[in-house]
C-alpha positions in Angstrom: 68.5 92.8 107.9 69.6 96.1 106.3 73.4 96.7 105.9 75.0 99.5 107.8 76.1 102.3 105.5 79.8 102.7 105.1 79.6 106.3 106.0 78.2 105.3 109.4 80.9 102.8 109.9 83.6 105.3 109.0 82.0 107.9 111.4 81.9 105.4 114.2 85.6 104.5 113.7 86.5 108.2 113.7 84.5 108.7 116.9 86.5 105.9 118.6 89.9 107.2 117.3 89.1 110.7 118.5 88.1 109.5 121.9 91.3 107.5 122.2 93.4 110.5 121.0 91.8 112.7 123.8 92.4 110.0 126.4 96.0 109.3 125.3 96.9 113.0 125.0 95.5 113.6 128.5 96.8 110.5 130.3 99.4 108.9 128.2 99.2 105.3 126.8 99.9 103.4 130.0 97.4 105.3 132.2 94.7 105.0 129.6 92.6 101.9 129.7 90.1 100.6 127.2 87.4 101.4 129.7 88.5 105.0 129.5 88.1 104.9 125.7 84.6 103.4 126.1 83.6 106.1 128.5 85.1 108.9 126.4 83.5 107.7 123.2 80.2 106.9 124.8 80.2 103.5 123.2 80.0 100.0 124.6 83.0 97.7 124.7 81.4 95.6 121.9 81.1 98.6 119.7 84.7 99.6 120.1 86.1 96.1 119.8 84.2 95.8 116.5 86.8 98.2 115.1 89.9 97.7 117.2 91.2 94.5 118.9 92.7 96.6 121.7 94.7 99.6 122.8 97.8 98.6 120.7 95.7 98.8 117.5 94.4 102.2 118.5 97.9 103.5 119.2 99.2 102.1 115.8 96.2 103.7 114.0 96.8 107.1 115.7 100.6 106.9 114.9 99.8 106.1 111.2 97.4 109.1 111.1 100.0 111.4 112.5 102.7 110.3 110.0 100.1 110.5 107.3 99.6 114.2 108.1 103.3 114.9 107.7 103.5 112.8 104.5 100.7 114.8 103.0 102.7 118.0 103.7 105.8 116.5 102.1 103.8 115.2 99.1 102.2 118.7 98.6 105.8 120.1 98.7 106.9 117.7 96.1 103.8 118.2 93.9 104.2 121.9 94.0 107.4 121.6 91.8 108.8 124.7 93.5 112.6 125.0 93.8 113.0 125.6 97.6 116.2 125.8 99.4 116.8 123.4 102.3 116.1 126.2 104.8 112.9 127.3 103.0 111.7 123.6 102.8 112.2 123.2 106.5 110.4 126.4 107.1 107.4 125.2 105.1 107.4 121.7 106.8 107.7 123.2 110.3 104.8 125.6 109.5 102.8 122.6 108.3 103.4 120.9 111.7 100.8 123.2 113.2 98.6 120.3 114.3 101.7 118.9 116.1 101.8 122.0 118.3 98.3 121.6 119.7 98.8 121.0 123.4 96.4 118.0 123.4 97.1 116.9 119.8 99.2 115.0 117.5 102.7 116.1 118.7 102.1 114.9 122.3 100.7 111.6 121.0 103.7 111.0 118.8 106.1 111.7 121.7 104.1 109.1 123.7 104.3 106.7 120.8 108.0 107.1 120.3 108.6 106.5 124.0 106.3 103.5 124.1 107.9 102.0 121.1 111.2 101.6 123.0 109.6 98.8 125.1 107.1 97.5 122.6 108.7 95.7 119.6 105.4 95.6 117.6 104.8 99.3 118.0 108.4 100.0 117.2 108.0 98.1 113.9 104.9 100.0 113.0 106.7 103.3 113.7 109.8 102.1 111.8 107.7 101.2 108.8 105.9 104.6 108.8 109.3 106.3 109.1 110.7 104.3 106.2 107.8 105.5 104.0 108.4 109.1 105.2 112.1 108.8 104.5 111.4 107.6 100.9 109.5 110.9 100.3 112.0 113.0 102.1 114.7 111.4 99.9 112.7 112.7 96.9 112.9 116.2 98.5 116.7 115.7 98.7 116.7 114.7 95.0 115.1 118.1 94.4 117.9 119.8 96.4 120.5 118.1 94.3 118.7 118.9 91.0 118.4 122.6 92.0 122.1 122.8 93.0 121.5 123.2 96.7 123.4 120.0 97.4 126.3 118.4 95.5 125.6 115.7 93.0 127.1 113.0 95.3 125.0 114.0 98.3 123.7 111.0 100.2 120.0 111.6 99.7 118.9 109.0 102.3 121.2 110.6 105.0 119.7 114.0 104.1 116.2 112.5 104.5 117.1 111.2 107.9 118.4 114.6 108.9 115.3 116.4 107.7 113.1 113.9 109.6 115.2 114.3 112.8 114.9 118.1 112.5 111.2 117.9 112.3 110.9 115.4 115.1 113.3 117.4 117.2 111.2 120.5 116.7 108.0 118.6 117.9 109.8 117.3 121.0 111.4 120.6 122.0 108.1 122.5 121.4 106.3 120.2 123.9 109.0 119.5 126.4 110.6 123.0 126.8 107.4 124.9 125.9 109.4 128.0 124.9 110.3 127.2 121.3 108.2 129.0 118.7 108.3 128.0 115.1 109.8 131.4 114.3 112.6 131.0 116.7 113.3 127.5 115.5 113.5 128.7 111.9 115.8 131.6 112.9 118.2 128.9 114.3 117.9 126.8 111.2 118.6 129.7 108.9 121.6 130.7 110.9 122.9 127.1 111.0 122.2 126.4 107.3 123.2 129.9 106.0 
């Protein structure tokens, strides 16, 4: 019996994740059933369960993908070696959150995941682990601020990382909940606040 090519397996997995993303963005996690994912993907239950044991694994995979997008932006910022002020850094990171502004995309899914994690200890740990990884990289950004003289030498880099993360998360929440917060307006407020 011939082996299935890895490219085919990867494509099938992406097909399932994208179907689940559409369902979750449209209906939220609670109102989405695995039957909805089967229908949206056009695949049988057996085909979907070959890749994911259930809805919780799909949610964790989608959350990891979303955090991965942000981590890639932070990593690109670090790899650029540019000396950016805190305000300029936030401007770049907020600009890179474009996928999080899609009305049916990553931002809505992350808001659902954050809410869901309050009552789901397993998902909360997944999100906490992803946040710890993100905070490690944002602490490197804070190191850069200290090295460039934007922050004092005794600045608490981990606290700065938490603040950067909360500003990014807050932007995503406000954008989707209030609907009237443009990236430009948010950055005007940040620049006024940070000077």
